[in-house]
N, C-alpha and C positions, 0 to 999 in steps of 0.2 A: 431488477430496477435498482438504481442507486438513489440514496437520499440526497436531495438537493435543497438548500435553504431557499424558502419561498417567502416573499413579502406580500402580504394580503392587503390590498387597498380596499377596505370595507366600504368606503364611500361609493365605489363603483357599483356595489351591489345594492346601495340604498337609493340610487337614482330612480325616480318615478315609483317608489315602493310605498304604497299606503298600507300601514300595518293595521290589519283588521282581523277578527277571528275567522278561522277557516269555516266555510259554510257547512252547516249540518253536523259539526263535530262538538260534542260536549267538552267542557273544560276539564272535567275529571273522568278519565277513562281507565286509570290504573287502579284497580280495586283488589281486594283481598282474594287469595286463591280460593276457588270453590272446592268443595269436598268431593263432588261427583264429576265424573268425566263422561261426556256423551260419546256415543259410538263415532269413531273416526275424527273426533275432535283433536286438534293439534295443541299441545301444551308448550308454552314458552317460558324458559327460566333465564333470568339475567342475574349473574353472580350468585346463583343458588336460590334466588327467590322467584316464585312464579309470578308472572304478569298475566292478568286476565284482560283480554281485549274485547271491546264491544263496538262493532260486531267481531266475532272470532276470526282467527286466521283462516284463509282459504288458499288453495293451491290451484295454479293455472300453468300447464305445461311444465310441471315440476318446480315452479317458482312459488314460494310462499309470500302472500300479500297480507299486510296487517295495517290497521289504522295508523295513519302517519303521525298525528299529534302524540298519540300514546307512546309510540316507539321512540320518537325524538326526546320526549320528556323523560322516559325511562332511562335513556342513555345520556341524559344531562345536557341536551342541546337546546338552544333557543331558536324559535322559528318565527318567521313573518310571512305574510301572504299578500300577493298582488292579485287582486280580483280581476283587473283588466287583462293581465297576461296569463292568468291561471297558473301562476308560478309560486312556488314556495322556496324560501331561502332559510337554511338551517346553519347555525354557527355554534361551534364548540371549540374553545381555545383558539388555535390557529387554523382550524379546518372550517371551510365554508362549502356547503353543498347547495346546488341550485337544481330543482326538479320542476319540470313543466308538465302539467297534466296532459296525458295522451302522447307525450314525446318519447321516442325510443332512446333519446340521449339525455344524459345528466352531466352536470359540470361539478367537478371537485377541485377546489383551489385553482380554478382557471383552466383545467384540463378536461376535455370532453370525454365521457365514457359511455359506451353503448350498453343499454339495459336489455336483459332477456325479455322482460315484460315491462311496458311503460306504467307509470303511475296512472290510476284511474279513479273515478268517483263511482262507488257502488252503494246504492241506497242512501245517497246523501253524505257518505263518508269517503274521504280521500284515502285510498289504499296504496301503499308503496311496497316495493320488494324488500323483504326483511334482510336478506343476506347483503345486498348492496349497501343499504344504509348502515348496517352494523359494521361492516368491514371498512367503509369509508370513514367511520369515526374511530377506527383503530381497534375495534372489538374482534374477538375470535368467535366463530360460530361452528357448532357441531350438530348434526342431525342423527337422531336415533330412530331408525326406521321401524324397529320392532315395537317401540312404545309410542311412536309418532310424537317424539319430544325434541324440541330445539333447545340447546343449551348455549347461552351467549356469555362470554367472559369479556367484560369491559376493559378498556385500556387501563383504567385506574386499578382494576383488580389484578391485571397482568403485572403492572409496575410494582404493586404492593407485594405480589408473590415473588418477584425477582429481588426486591429489596430484602425480603426475609431470607432468601437463599444465598446472599452474599457471605463470603468466608473471610476470616481474618487473614492478614498477610502471611503469618507463619503457616497457616493451613494450606494456603495456595502454594507456598514454596515447598512444603513437605510433600504435597501431592505431585509436584512437577519437577523437583530438583533432579532426580535421576533420569528424567526424560530429556534433559538438555545435555549435549555432549560438546566436548572441545574437538576441533578439527585442525590437524596440521597437514599442510601440503608441502611439496618441495619448493613452493614459492611464498607461502603465507600461512597465517594462522587465523582461524575463525571459530564459529560456533555452529551448532545445528540442533534440531529437535527430532526425536524419534517419532516416526509417522507410520511405521509398519515393522514386521518381524526383522527385516533386513534393510529397511528404508529410513533414510535420514534426510530431512529437509533443511536446506541452507540457502545462502545467497549465490546467485550465479557468479558474481565477481570473486567469490572465495575459490571457486573451482575452475574458472574459465581458462587459466593458463597453467593449471596443474597437470603434471604427468604421473603423480602418485600422491596418495593421501592416506592418513590414519585417523581414526576417531578414538577418543579417550572417554571412558565412562567415569562416573563419580567414584566407583569402587576400585579404580586403578587399572581396569582392563583396557587393552588397546586392540582394535580390530582394523584389519586392512580394508581399504575402500577399493572395490573392483572398478568403479567408474560411475558415470552419470547415466541415468535411465530416462530422465525427462527434464526439460528445462524451458524457461521462458526468459530470454535475454532481456527484453524490454521491461518486464516486471522484476527482473533481478532475482529469479528463483531457480533453484536446481534441486532435483531429487537424486540422491546418490544411494548406491547399494553397497552393503558391506559383504565381506567374504563369508561370514558366518552369522547366525542369528544373534540378535542383541539380547534376547530374553528380558526385554524391558517393555512394559505396557506403553502404547503410543499416547501422545497427547490427545486431549479432547478438543475438537475444533469448535470455535464459537460462531457467532452470527454477527457479521459486520453491520447489519441493519439495526442491531441493538447496541451499537457502540456510539456514544455521543461525546461531543466536545465537553470537556470537564470531567469525564469519567476517570477514576483512578485506575492505573495500570502498573504492572510489575514486570521488570525485565530480568531475565536470567541468561547469562552468557559468560564468556571468558575474555574480558577486556585485558589487553596486554598480557594474555596468557594466564591471568589469575582465574583459575577454573571455577565456573559456576558462581560468579559474583551476582548478588541480588541488589537491585535498586528499584525505587518506586517513584512515580510521578503522575502526571495527568496527560490525557489526550488534549493537546493544545489547539489542534486544528484537524480538519478532515478535508482532504483534497481528492477530487475525482477528475481524471483526464478522460473525457469522453472519446477523444480521437484514438487513444491507445487502449481504452477500457482498463485503466489502472487506478486503483484506489490506494492512497497513501495516508498514514496517520503521522501528524507532527506530534512529537511527545517531549515532555520535559524530563523524562526518565534519563538520568546520566548514563551514557554509553561511551565506548572508546574503541580504538583499533583492537580488533579481536572479538568485538561484540557482534560483528556481522554474521547474520544467520541465527542469532540467539532468539529465544522465545519471548514474546510480549503477551502477557496474560491479563485477563480482566478479573474483576472481583468475584467471579464464579469459578475461577481456576481454569478457564478455557482459553485456548490459544486464539488470539485475534490478530496476530501479525508476527513478522520477523523483523527484528531490529537491523537496520541496513546502513545508515550513514548519519553524520551529524555536521553541524557547522562548528568549525574550530576557531580558536582565537576569540571566543566570546564567553561571557559568564552566564548567558541566558539559558543554557541547556536546551539548545534547539537540535533535537534529533528526529529521525524519521524511521518509519517501519512500513513495510509492505503489508497491506491488509489481507486478512484471511479470505476475502472475496477472491483475490487472485490465486491464493493457495488452492481453493476449491477448483478453480479453472485448471491449474497445473495437474492436480490429481485426476481430474476427468480426462485430461490429455494422456496421462500415463495409463489409465484404465483402458482407453480406446486404442492405444498404440499396438500395432500387430507385432512389433519387434521390441522387446524389453531388454535386449542385451546391453549390459553396462559397458560404457566406453568413456575414455577421457577425451576432452575436446581436441580436435586436430589443431596443430600449430598454425598460426596466422603467417608464419615465416616460411620462406622457401627452404628446400632441403640443403641448398648450398648457395653461396654468393658467387661461386665460379660461373663464368659465362654471362653474368649480369653486367650491363653497362653501368658507367658511373651515374648516369641519369636515372636508371632503374633503381639503383641502390639509394640514391637521394630521395626518390619518391617513396620507397619502402620505409626509410627512416622517418620521413614526415608523417606517414600514415600510422606507424606502429610506435614511434617514440617522440611524437610531436608535442608533448607537454609534460611538465613536471608538476605533479599534484602535491601541493603544500597545504598547510593549515588554512591559509587565507584564500585559497583557490588554486587555479592552474596557471602556471607560467608557460606561455606558448613559446615554442621553438620554431624559428623560420629560417629561410634562406639556406637550405641545406645544400652542401657541396661535397663532392667526393673526388679525391685524387689518389693516384697510386704511383709509387716509385720503388726502386729496388732498395733504397736506404730506409725510408720511413714506412714502407708497406702500404696498408690501406688507411688513409686519413679521411675522417668524416668530420665536417664542421657545420655549425649552425649558429644563429644569433638568438639570445634570450630576449624575451619581452622586457624592454628597458624600464618601463614604468613599474612593472611588478618587481623587478630586481631592485630598483632603487628604494622601494618602500620596504621590501621584506627579505633582503639579502641574508640577514643574520638568522631569521627564524626558518628560512627554507633550506639552510645549509644541510641539515640531516636528510631532508627529502631529496636534495640534489645528489647526495652520496648514494642513497638507495636507488635512485633512478639510474645513476651511472653503473652501479654494480649489476643491476638487472639487465641493462643494455649489454654490458660485456658478457654476462652469463648467457644471454640469449644468442648473441652473435658468434660466440666462440665456436660452437659446433658447426657453424656455416662457413668458417674460414678454411681456405686451403692449408694443408699441413705446413707448419713452420712460418706462416705469414703473420706479420705483426699488425695489430689493429690499434688505432688511436682515434678517440673521439674528443673533439675540442668544441666547447660551447663558449661563445664570446659575448661580452657586453660591447655593444657597438652603437655609438651615439654621435651625432653631428651637432656642433655648436656654432653660433654666429660670432663667437669671441674665442680667445685663446684661454682655456681653463688653466688656472694655476695649480701647483701642487701635484701635477700629473707627471709620472716618469716619462722622459722623452721618448722612450721606446714604445710607449703606448699612445703617443700624441702625434698626429699627422696633419700638416698644413695642406689644405685643399686649394685648388686653383682659383676658386671663386671667393677667397677670403675667409672661408669657414674652416673649422678645425674638427678633425675626427678623433674621438677617443675610442680605442679598441684594446681590450685585453681579455685573456681567457678567465672565465669564472669556474669552468669545469674542465679538467684535463684527465681523461681516463685512458690508460694504455694496457695492452695485453699482448703477451707472447707466451713465454713459459709461465710467467706469473702476471698478476694484475696489479696496477697501481692507480690510485684515484687521488687527485688533488682538487680541493674545493676552496674557492676564494669567496669569502663573505664580506 
């Protein structure tokens, strides 16, 4: 189950509620521990202190029932009683529990839960299921059958214990630094974390187009990657296997249910190839996509290109996510990490996979462009090369056309999104060059031997007036009195050598 923010409208629980003492229940039922223990008597301890109930706990069908008021008071909850409906409402912080005597159902924060045993009145005292009430209030409960003892740890005691176990930043880094690796593929550079003797966890997008890869350890060793053994494309996770054992202890996986907005986190990765850089920040937000079953942390921890697949660690030194992406062109440090919740899912998928043979992802491109029609090539370009990812977002490329002739070879053209280009032409220049280089590199093996390839991306805009200052070769008068401005912003050519021109 995922944590979801819930707004409690307490007034809804107060309608028709007359607050009166519960019938037949003394105000003070929590008394000092007795020194003697009767045969078969169940003892209950909350945060190490014994609680004596009057009447004592009793079991029915394996469920322990205890006096309601005593239990709620011992766990720090306030209660009210509606005599008419025989319903009790208990509230502690943001948790509201509604229990009706004799009903098999209870309501916690508006959600109905089925009880194993309903609350009931025994000898004038209202008795409730101990485990249900305790866990509804965030407590942990353990049963010792040999001593017939129940130990309850309140939410406050759990939080205090966790607070005491937090480590200093340098301790977290010292414990995890060697567990984070740099990854270089034939297409990109990223990061990864050690998850097993030969297993490294990283982002899917780091490995999706790779045909080979190498991991680099902190002590300078490099190991060949044999391939991917499990992946989740939607969650952007991939598990890769090295050719030899890493001889590095794996990271400790944390609990996403214990990660809260405002928690301090540490990122370790290799931004821009600067190996194992450390930054700190906060969990700025937590998002859960119920349709895709994906949890994402928004983080203020500074990350950059090359940080993809790096480790995000909490204050206990446990991995709670993989740094994945960020908003660029802003000073707000808006980054994102895939939660450990989805990492657990990927590892379960790997454990249950019958075939764990490492492989690199098959190419999305055909083996050759030979035999493909111009329309088929245009559709391929739109699908696989239809956008240029820049700092400010993605510039869409549309209106793909393909021509062939003996002089120019294969010529592929498209139009860039005019509004995006007008705003961000200068800042996206370097990304346009990377896009063009990747396109030439991907298409070169698909060309018939000796054929020339040219890719031209145009700025193409129509105006209701004649723009001034435009070269006449780039300005065309249209029949309806409008004017077309058209000029190449990317021109990439390839035969024996490649050439790329970018107009910003």
